[in-house]
N, C-alpha and C positions, 0 to 999 in steps of 0.2 A: 654395466655401461659406464657410469661414473660413480664417484664416491658419494653422491647424494643419497643413495639408498640406505647407507649405513649411518647416516648422521642422526644423532638423537638431539633434538632441539629442546632447549630449556624454556624459551619464550615464544609461544605460538602466536598469540594475538596481542598486539599492543594497541590499545584504543586511547587516544588522547583527545579530550575535549577542552579546547582553549577558547576562552572568551576574548575576542579581540575587537578592535574598533574598525570602522569602515569610513573611508573618506574618498572623495572623488578628486581628480586632478584639478577640475574646475573649482570655483569658490565652494567652500565647505558647506554641507547641509547642516541643519540645526543640531541634530543629535544622531550622528552616524554610529553604527554598531553592527557587529556580526558575531557569529559563532563558527568555529572551525572544528569539525570532527575528523580526526586523523586515525586511521585504523590499519594495522598490518594484517592483511587477510591471510597471507601464507608466507612462510619463511623457510629457507633451506640453506645449505652451506654456501655462504658468500652471496646469496641472493634473496630477494623478498618482493612481494607485491603489496602496495599500499593503496588505499582508497581515501580520498579527501572530499568532504562535503562542507560547503561554505553556505551558511544560512544568514541572510540579511535581516537584522533586527533594527535597522535604521531606515533612512530614506532610499529612494530608488537609485540604483547604480547602473550606468551604461558604460561598460568597458571596465574590466578589472585586471589587477595584477597582484598576485599573492606572493609574498616573500617570506622566507624563513632561513634559519641557519642550521646546518647539520652539526649535532654535538659530537658525533663519533666518526666523522670523515666519510659518511655514506655518499653515494653518487646515484643520480637518476640515469637509467640506461634507455628507457623508452616510456612514452606517456600516451594517454588517450583522453580526448575531450578537453585538452589544454596543451599549450606549447610550453615545455619546461626546459629552461636553460640554467646553467650553473657556472659559477666562477669560484673555484676553491670550495669553501664550505657554504657559500652564499647561493641560494636557489631562488629562481623567479619562475612562477607559473602564470601565464597570461591566457585570457579567454580564447576559445576556439572559434569565435565569431557567432555561431548559432546560440551560444550560451552567454553572450556578452552582457545581457541585461539581467540584473537581479532585482526583482520587485521586492518591496517590503514583505518580510516574513516568508520569502521564497528561498529555495536552496538550489545551488548548482553543485554538480559533482564531477570529479575527474579522478583518474587513477594513473599509476605508473609502476614500472618495475625498477628496482634499485639494486645496488650492490653494497655489501658491507664486509667488514673484517674486524674481528675481535668482539665488538658489541654493536647492537643496533638500537641505540637509544633514540626515542622519539623526539622531534622538535618540541621545545618548551614554549615557544611563542611564534605568532604569525603577525604579519602586517599586510594590510590591503591598501593598494594605491599609495604606498609610502607612509602610511600612518599606522602606528601600533596603537591599538585601542584596548579598552577594558570592558567592552560590551556596553552596558548601561553606564553612563558617566559615573566615575568614582568607584566602580566595582573592579576589584583586582582580578587578574587572570586566575583560573583554576585548572588543575590538571588531574585527570582521573586515569589510572592505569589498571587494566585487567590482564590476567594471564590465563592460558589454557594449554591444552596439549596439541601440538602441531601435527599435521599430517605430512611426513616427508614426501616431496614430489616423486621420489623414486619408488615409493611403496604403492604400486598400482591398486592392489586390493583395498587398502585403506582409503586411498583417494576416491575410488569408485564408491565405496561405502559412504563417504562424506558427501556424495552427490545426491543421496536419497533424502527427500523425494524430488522428482524432476517434473517439468512441465514443457509442453511443446507449443511453440508459437506457430501454429499451423495455418495453412491457407493464406499466407501473407507473402513473405519473401520467396516462398516455394511456388507461388502462383505462376502459371504458364502464359499469362497475358503480358501486357506492356509494362506493368509496374505492380507494386505490392498490393494495390487496392483492387486489382482486376477480378478477384474472386469475392468481392463484397465486403472485405474487412477494411477498416480505416488504416491510415499510416501508423506505424508504430511510434509511440511516444515514450519519453522517459517516465512519464507518470504511469503508463501501463506497466512497465517493468517494475517500478517502485511498488505498485499495488500487488503484482504477482509475488514479489519478494515478501511482502507483508503477509501473504497467505501461508507462509511457511515453507515455500519451495526453496531448495538449496541449489538446484541446477536448472538450466533452461536449454532445450534443444531448439536451435534456430534452423529449420530446414530452408535450403536455398536452391532454387532452380536457376541454372546459369545459361542454358542454351540460347534463349532468346536475347541474351545480352552479350553474346560472343560474336566476334568478327569472323571472317572466312579463314580458310586454310591459307598458308601453313601456320600462321601465328595464333589463330583463334583467340585474339585479344579480347579480354573482358572489358566492357565499357567502363571507363574510369568513374563516371558518376555512379554507376550501379555498385561497383566494388567499394567506393567510398561510402555509399549508403549502408552496405552490409557492415563495413568497418565501424560506422557510427553506431549502429544498433548493438553490435558486439561490444563496443566500448562502453555503452550505457549499461549493458548487462554485467560486464566485468566490474564497472564502478559500483554497481549495486551489491557486489559480493557474490554473484552467482558463479558457479562453475558452468561454462558455456560450451555447447557442442554445435559445430556447423558441419554441413555436409554438401554433397551433390545429391539433389533430391529427385524431382520428376524427370530429370534427364535420363534416369534409369530406363523408363519405358518409351521416352520420346526418341532417343537415338542410340543410347548405349545398348539397347536390346538388339540392335542390328549387328552386333559384333560377330555372330556366326558367319555372316556373309560379307562383312567389311571390317575384319579384325584390325587391319593397319590403320584405316581411317578413324575408327572409333577410339583406338588406343592413343593415337596422336592427339585427338581432341580432348580426351580424358586427361592425358598427361599434361596438356597445355593448361588446363584449369588448375590442376594441383601444383604445377610449377609456379603459376602466378599467385595462388593462394599461399603457398609456402613462403614466397618472398614477401607478400603483403603482411603476413602475420608472424614472420620469423622471430621477432622479438617480443611478441605478445606473451603475457604471463602464462605460467603452467596451468592456470585455471581454464585456459582455452583448450578444447579437445577437438580433434578432427575425426570425422566419420567418412570412410572411403566412398560409400554410395548407399543410397536408400533402396531397400527392397529390390536387389538386383534380379534381373530376369533376362532371358535370351529367346529371341524369336527364330524359329527354323533351325535349331540345333539338332544334332543327331541323338541327343539324349543326355542322361545324367552325367556320363563321363565327360562329355564336351562342356556341359554347363559348369561342372566343377573346375575344369581346366581354365575356362575363360574367366571365372570369378577369381581363381587363384592369381591369374595374370594381372587382373585389375588391382587386387589387394596388394600383390607384391610390388607392382609399379608405384602405387600410391605410397607405400611404406618407404621405398627406396628414394623417391623424389623428396618426401618430407625430411627424412633423416639426412640426406646429403645437403639439404639447404642450410643446415647449421643453426646457430642461435639456440633458442629454446626448443626448436623443432627437433634437435638432436635427441631429446628425451621426452618429447611431448607424448601424452597419452593418445593413442590411435585406436579407433574403433573399427572393427572388421565384421561385416555381416555374413550370415549364411545366405544361401540362395533363397530368394523370396523372404528373407528374414524368418524362415521357417524353423520350427523346433522339432521337425522330424529327425529321427536318429541319424539317418543317412546324411542329411544336410549338416547336422552338427559334427559328424565324423569328418566330413570334407573340410570344414573350417578348422577343426582341431588339428588335422594333418598339416594344413598351411601354417597355423600358429606355431606348432612344434618346429617346423622347418625354419621359420624366421628367427627363432632363438632370441626373441626380443622381450624383455621383462615388462615393457610398457604398452602391451597390446591388450585390448578389451574385445570380447565377443559380444555381438548383439543379435537379438531376435525381437520379434513383435508378438503380441498376444491380444486377440480380440474375442476370445471365448470359443466355446464349442459352437460350431457354425449354426446348427438348427436353433439353438437357444439365442445366439447372438443376433440373428435376424428375425426370429420367431417364424420358423417354417417347419414343416414335417411334424407338427405337434409339439415343438420344443418350447412350450410356454413356461416351463419352470426350471429353476436352477436345481435340478434333481441330481441323483447319484451319477448319472451318465455325464452330465455337464461338469460336475465336480471332478470326476475321474479324468476327464479330458484336461482340466487345469493341472491337477496334481501330476499326471503322467508327463505333461509338457515340462513343468518346472523341475521334476525329478530328473528328466533327461538332461536338461540344461545344467543342473547342479552337478550331476555325476560326470558329465563330459568336460565341464570347464571349471566350475568353482572348486570342486573337490580336488582338482589338480592345480590349483593356484592361479587360474585365469579368471579375472573378474568378468562379470556379465552385466550389461545394461539392457534392460527391456525397454527399447527406445520408443515404443508406442504401445499403449494399451487402451482398451475401452470396449465398447460393443458396436458391431457394425450397424446395428439398427439406428445408432445415433446419427448416421449420415442423413437420415430423414428427419427425425426428431427424437427426443429422449423418451417418448411414450410408446415406442414399438414393443418394448418389454414391460410387463406389469411392474409397478413401482417396487413392491415388496420383493419380488424375485430379482429385480435389478440390484436392490440393496444387499441382498444375500450374496450375490455374485461378488460385489466389490468388497464386502466385509471379508469374505473368504480369500479373495485374490490378494488383498493387502497382507493378511495374516500369513498366507503360504509363501508369498514372495519374501517376507521377512525371514521365515524359517530357512529358506534356501539362499539367503544372502544375495538376493538379486535386486539391483537398483532399478526403480521403475520410473517411467516418464509418461504422464497422462497426455494422451492426444487430445488437443483442444483446437478445433478449427474456428472457434468463435461461438460454438454452441454451448459452452460451459461458462466461461468467465467473460463478462461483458467488456469489450475492448475500450469503451468510453464510459460506461456506467460503473465499471469495476465492481459489479455485483454478480453473484452466481445465479444462473438461471434455475438451478435446482438445489436450493440450500440443503435439503435433506440428503441428497446424493453426496455433496462435497463434505458434509459433516461425517458421513459414514466413511468416505475415503480418508479424510484426515485422521479419524479415530484409528483406522486400520494401520496407520504408520507406526503406531506405538503399542496398541493393545487389541484385544478382541471385544466384540460386542455381542450381546444376546440377540437372537432373532426368533422367528417362529415359523410354523408351517404356512402361515398366511398373514397378511395384514388386513384382510377383509372378512368381516362377519356379517352374513346376510340373514334377514328374517323377511319372509314373504308377507306383504300387507293383506293378502287374501286369507291369511290364517292367523291364529293366535301366536303371540311371541313365545318362543321356546328357548331353553338354555342352549348355549353353543360352546363347543370345546375346540381348542387349537393346541397344537403341540409346540412346546417351547424348545428352541435350540439354544441351550445356555452357553455353548462354546467355551466351557471352562470357567464361566462366570457363575454368579448365584443370583437368582431372582430375588428382588427386594420389595417391590411394591407395584401396584397398578393404580394409575391416576387418570382422572378426568379433568384436564386442565391442571390447576394447582390443587385440586381436591383429591385426597387419597381415598380410594375405594376400600371398603371393609372386607377383609378376608373372612370367609365363612358365611357372609351375608350377600355381598355383591359378586364374589367369585370364590372359587376353591382351587387349590393346587393339590394334585395327586401325582407324584413323580414328576414327569415332564408335561403333564396334562393340565392346561389352564382352562377352567370352565367358567363362563360368564353365566350367572343365574338368570332365569326368566324375569324375576322381579327387577333386577338391575337393568336388564336390556329394555324392559317395558318403560322404566323411568327414563332411561337415557334416550329412547326413541321418541319420546314426547308425542306429538300429534301424528307421527309416522308418515311424514311426507316422503315421497320417493327420493332416494339419494342418501348421502351421508348425514346421519342424524347426530352423531357424536364421534369425537376422536379421543381415543384412550391411548395411554402410553405405558408400556411395560418397562419397568426400570430394573437394571441389573447392577451388580457390584462394581462393574467397570464398563467403559465404552458408552455408546449413545443409546438412548431408549429406543424401543421398538414401537412404532405407531400401529394402532389397530383402529380401522374405520368401522363403525357400526352403521350398517346400511339397511334401509327398507327398500324392497323391490317387489315387482311382480314379473312374470315371464314377459319378455319383450314381444311386441306385435309388429310384424312386417306387412306392409300393404302393397297392392299391385302397382306396377310402374311400367312406363315405356320410355325408351330413350335410344341412344345410338352406342355403337362400340366405343366412341370417343367421349361420351357423356352419359353415364347411367348411374342413377342413385335410387336406392330403395328407401321409401319413407319408413322410418323406424321410430316407434315409441319405445325407447329403451327402458322406461319405467324404473329407473334407479339401477339397472343392471349394467354390467360392463362386458364388452366383447373380448374374448380370449383368442379365438381362432376360427377358421372357416374351412370346411371340407368341400370339395367339388368332384362329382362323379357323373358319368353318363349312365343311361338307363341299364346298360349291360354290366355296370359295376366297375368299369375301368375309370382311371383317374382322368379328370379334365383340367385344362389350363396349364400354365407353366409348371415346371418341376413335376412332370407327370409320373415320376417314380414314387410320388406320395400324394395322397388325397388331400392332405393339409396344406393349404396355400400360404404364401409368404405375406405376413401382416404388413400393411401399408404399401407393399409393392403391387399386390393384386386386389386388395380390399382394404377399406379404412372406415372406421366409424367416426361420425361427427356428432358428439353428444349435444352440442349447442344448437345446431340446425336440425337435428333429428333425422339424419339420413345415414345409410351405409353405402358407400361408393364402391362400385366395381370398376377397376381401372382399364384403360385401353390395353395395357400390358396383359391383363387377364384375358380379354376377348381376342387378342391377337393369336392366342393358342387354344381357342375354343372352336370346335368343328362347326361348320355352317349347317343350319337347320337341324341341329342336334339339341335335345333338351338336356339341361344340366341340373342335377339336384345339388343344391347348396345346403350344407348343414352348419348352422352357426352355433358355436359353443360359447357360453357365457360363464363368467367367473362365479356366479351363484350356483352353477351346476345345470342351469336351464339349457335346453337344446331346442332350436327352432329350425324347421325345414322350409326351404324356399326354392322356387323353380325359375330358371331363366332359359330363354331360347334366343339364339342369334340367327337372324335371317339377313345375310349380307351385312350391311352396316346397321340394321335395325335390331333392337333388343326389346323383348317383352319379359315381364317378370310377374309372378303371382305366388301367393302362399298356399293356394289350393292344389290338390293332387290332380 
């Protein structure tokens, strides 16, 4: 394409921290001061992207103007979150209105693209509102420079590798309501993106649904306010140093799916979006990436061949529009999905054929992965991350690697997680969930696949900036760089109705070495409290007796197995007795079984008619879907059967329910639906 791909850069990142003063045009405050952090985030032949952060260490400022002098003749070509003008080597950046106020100890950020020739020396001093300062009065300016290895913008494989790990700003700008809060999440703030960045994420996918913000044919004009809002959020993310991906998101099923019956209309509307987006982001830095469409699908097509042709048309039109628009778009990284973002070999082959035909070195393939479906939603007895679930993962990633990565085409796994998370993160047992994410991160690394966590607000709090499941995110973060030891289970049960006995679990060292077993900060004694024989960890009866204390139902002690690397493996020591389910009456819309769980935890439920045939939804299996058809509530002591379950239960037919618990206990219960009435009992 251009000469950028062969450029070897000597100075990748230049970070200049200059202590400068702050003064307002009005009468000066008592002790103005600020700090400016200037960083070149990426650099290529004749071009670069810089981020500037201004921290106020003095009095409140309302309206700011930052000035500096280019030492090497650089020029600003495009900016975000500030208006930047220049005259010769003199540069002025003024606030963008929304960030005019800088409170004491607060920071505002902006970024820009620039051009350079010869050298790209950083500015050595800044002035705010016309006054050059030294931070605290009397303190001279200081400059710190760091260097590193740049990623040339033309090297798509290296640039995609530099995007690892990534995070999705889900259920926000992609919502199909009137604005970004319509699906329950708050408006995006700079603080949110700052905090996501602080978690170690290098890239951010910003899904956007455009249809409800488009005018009618033939222009299909995007609402200016909405486009500006997307540009604002993108600008914040770029200023934070993220590599950023934007796309066409839920439009895929809202109206693009109608392409088999309205090819001309859909293509015109689709092209109108990318024409406008290409113009709006034409000069945005190379750190901005475009994705043609999320999870493409087609309704009423004649089959695979037509689906493949329609998706090829969309991807080809997208690429042509972006490339013809010029500017940075001429070489911008573009992401192309498979049908349904599936990793089935036929879908991968279809996309590979398109990419070969485009002969464009700056294309990326994308798929999504939400695990082996029975495990991902906990149905059909898929309660464990077992060999079948692991093989589904390895087969998927192997296909992606062999089809694309091994042939020089980078891959972004644009979304990953478990489908059960759509209800809550407890659908899959905690230890089994952690094993999935540990192995997922490890195998994606071995296959050189960049991953982007799907987060619709259920993981990282949008205003609290806290993780809802710290144990989960610790495992995910660890998997970015190393492996962690796990075990066959994180639950050790002893029945209160009998004497405490020793318990053995199998360690999965995953290439690590077991080092210790701890109860809090106390290290347990090998040979006395536990023994290790090969991969078998045995907790002695004496240790379990001591740890169980008065043997109240539930978790009595939490142990942690430590390994030579990665995060420790938690082991809950639990006292239980077989749960007791009581008789109940209710309706198909509201039915709950009184349940004394007695320290145990529900794993799954079977449902069968008297003749042995399967009852309820997914009648190809007796094991029903956790949370969708049944759900335990350990706080209130009930097991709920949902309206969705009874909607597919025969009238006046007795159903035998078999509840399987993690202790190994099995309890039988019977329900009968008569119209909208339901009765239940534990007796035969």
